C-alpha positions in Angstrom: 68.2 42.5 118.4 69.9 44.8 121.0 70.7 48.2 119.8 73.8 50.0 121.2 74.8 53.8 120.6 78.3 54.6 121.0 79.9 58.2 121.2 83.5 58.6 120.5 83.5 55.5 118.3 86.1 56.7 115.8 89.1 55.5 117.6 90.4 54.0 120.9 87.9 52.5 123.5 84.9 53.6 121.8 86.0 52.0 118.6 87.1 48.8 120.2 83.7 48.7 122.0 81.8 49.2 118.7 83.5 46.3 117.1 83.2 44.0 120.0 79.4 44.7 120.3 78.8 44.2 116.6 80.5 41.0 116.9 78.3 39.9 119.8 75.4 40.5 117.5 74.4 44.1 118.6 73.0 46.7 116.2 75.6 49.4 116.9 75.4 52.9 116.0 78.8 54.4 115.9 79.0 58.0 116.8 81.9 60.3 115.9 83.0 63.5 114.1 85.3 62.0 111.7 83.4 60.8 108.6 86.6 59.1 107.2 87.3 57.3 110.3 83.5 56.2 110.5 83.6 54.9 106.8 86.8 52.9 107.9 85.0 51.3 110.8 82.1 50.4 108.8 84.4 48.8 106.1 85.8 46.6 109.0 82.5 45.9 110.2 79.9 46.2 107.6 76.9 45.8 110.2 77.8 48.8 112.1 75.9 52.1 111.3 78.0 55.3 111.5 76.7 58.5 112.5 78.9 61.6 112.1 77.8 64.4 114.6 79.6 66.1 117.2 78.1 65.4 120.4 78.3 69.2 121.5 75.7 69.9 118.8 72.5 69.7 120.8 70.0 69.9 117.8 72.1 67.5 115.9 71.8 65.1 118.7 68.2 65.6 119.1 67.4 65.1 115.6 69.6 61.8 115.2 67.7 60.3 118.3 64.3 61.2 117.0 63.6 58.0 115.4 66.0 55.6 117.2 65.2 53.0 119.9 68.4 52.7 122.1 68.8 49.6 124.4 72.4 50.5 125.3 73.9 53.9 125.7 77.7 54.2 125.9 78.9 57.8 126.7 82.3 57.3 125.9 83.3 60.6 123.9 85.9 62.7 125.7 88.8 65.0 125.3 92.0 65.9 127.2 92.8 69.7 127.1 96.6 70.8 126.9 98.5 69.6 130.0 99.3 72.7 132.2 98.7 74.1 135.4 95.2 75.4 135.8 96.1 78.9 136.5 97.5 79.2 132.8 94.4 77.4 131.2 92.4 79.3 128.4 88.7 79.8 129.2 88.0 78.2 125.8 89.8 75.2 126.7 87.8 75.0 129.8 84.6 75.5 128.3 85.3 72.9 125.3 86.4 70.2 127.9 83.2 70.8 130.2 81.2 70.7 127.2 82.3 67.5 125.5 83.2 65.5 128.6 80.2 66.3 131.0 77.4 68.6 129.6 77.1 66.3 126.2 77.1 63.1 128.1 74.3 64.4 130.5 72.2 65.8 127.6 72.5 62.5 125.6 71.7 60.5 128.6 68.5 62.6 129.0 67.5 62.4 125.5 67.6 58.5 126.0 66.3 57.5 129.4 62.6 58.3 129.1 62.3 55.6 126.6 64.2 53.1 128.6 62.0 53.9 131.4 58.9 53.5 129.5 60.2 49.9 128.5 61.5 49.3 131.9 65.1 48.1 130.6 68.2 49.5 129.4 71.9 50.0 130.4 74.0 53.1 130.3 77.6 53.3 130.6 80.1 56.1 131.1 83.9 56.0 130.3 85.2 57.4 133.3 88.8 57.6 134.5 91.3 57.3 137.6 91.5 61.0 137.4 88.1 61.2 138.7 88.9 59.4 141.7 92.5 60.8 142.5 94.4 63.8 142.2 97.0 64.5 139.5 98.7 67.5 138.5 98.1 69.4 135.3 94.6 67.9 134.4 92.3 69.8 136.9 89.6 70.4 134.6 89.7 67.0 133.0 89.6 65.5 136.4 86.7 67.6 137.4 84.8 66.4 134.4 85.5 62.6 135.4 84.6 63.1 139.0 81.4 64.6 137.8 80.6 61.9 135.6 81.3 59.4 138.4 79.0 61.3 140.7 76.3 61.5 138.0 76.4 57.9 137.2 75.8 57.0 140.8 72.9 59.4 141.3 71.3 58.4 138.0 71.5 54.8 139.1 69.7 55.4 142.2 67.1 57.3 140.0 66.5 54.7 137.3 67.2 51.2 138.9 63.6 51.1 140.1 62.8 51.3 136.5 65.0 48.3 135.5 67.8 50.3 134.1 71.3 49.5 134.8 74.2 52.3 134.9 77.9 51.4 134.9 80.9 53.3 135.4 84.1 52.4 133.5 87.1 53.7 135.6 90.0 53.5 133.0 93.5 53.6 134.3 96.3 53.9 131.8 94.8 52.7 128.3 96.8 53.2 125.2 94.6 55.4 123.2 94.8 58.6 120.8 93.7 60.7 123.8 97.1 62.4 124.2 97.5 62.8 120.3 97.0 66.5 119.8 98.7 67.4 122.9 101.9 65.2 123.3 104.5 64.3 120.5 105.2 61.0 119.2 108.2 60.5 121.6 106.2 61.7 124.8 103.4 59.2 124.1 105.7 56.5 123.4 107.2 56.9 126.7 104.0 57.1 128.3 102.7 53.8 127.0 106.2 51.9 127.4 105.9 48.9 129.4 102.4 46.9 129.8 99.4 49.1 129.5 95.8 48.3 129.2 94.5 48.2 125.4 91.1 49.3 124.1 90.2 45.8 123.5 90.6 44.7 127.0 88.1 47.4 128.0 85.7 46.3 125.3 85.8 42.7 126.4 84.8 43.9 129.9 82.2 45.9 128.6 80.6 42.8 126.6 81.0 40.6 129.7 79.1 43.3 131.9 76.3 43.5 129.3 75.8 39.8 129.2 74.9 39.6 132.9 71.2 38.9 133.5 69.0 42.1 134.0 68.9 41.8 137.7 72.6 42.1 138.1 74.2 45.6 137.7 77.9 46.2 137.8 77.9 49.7 139.2 81.7 50.4 138.3 84.5 48.6 137.3 88.1 49.5 137.2 90.6 48.3 134.5 94.3 49.0 135.4 97.8 47.8 134.1 99.6 45.4 136.0 103.0 47.0 135.1 103.9 50.0 137.3 103.2 53.4 135.6 103.8 57.0 136.5 101.1 58.5 138.8 100.0 60.8 136.0 99.1 57.8 133.9 95.4 58.2 133.2 93.0 57.3 130.2 
């Protein structure tokens, strides 16, 4: 059975992907920091294997992966720092955003790809954002991390495709997730998601479809956007 390792699996897109892949017959390792949320996920889908770990903890990640064989790696974990002009951003928020959104994904990928290359198969997906492909105010460092993820995914594909490993970037527009939970109040989030927005389940269905393609077909990137008009700052 194919195994999938999904970070940021306690809510939003990651949780939806974990459920969808479990339903599709994958052995799913769901990774997140909240043990309570992971227990709830496992209660809903008993076949999912929860792993409580912070993706920024390098030693813990290495320990977790030491005995696992991963066929599909989904680098989904990410944070949105407080919105505001870059000139007012704290160094701590900059460091945390770079660590979680970029460095952790690169490290995790490095830990997994050698075994994929040895087997001459595997699929790595990254949850990107429209913010990595267009300029928006008040999210400069978040945008930088997503642009870097896009560049990394493209170059990684060039490195690994000769070994039969596929790489896909998910470019998400406005998706109704918990990304802004800690930086916007309830009223502001409700206004942001007013109208038609993409749901995490929509992204999950696309991921299942992409993974189901034959091994010789690689969807290098897919963009998923709401059909309903939204403000320019509406990113995942």
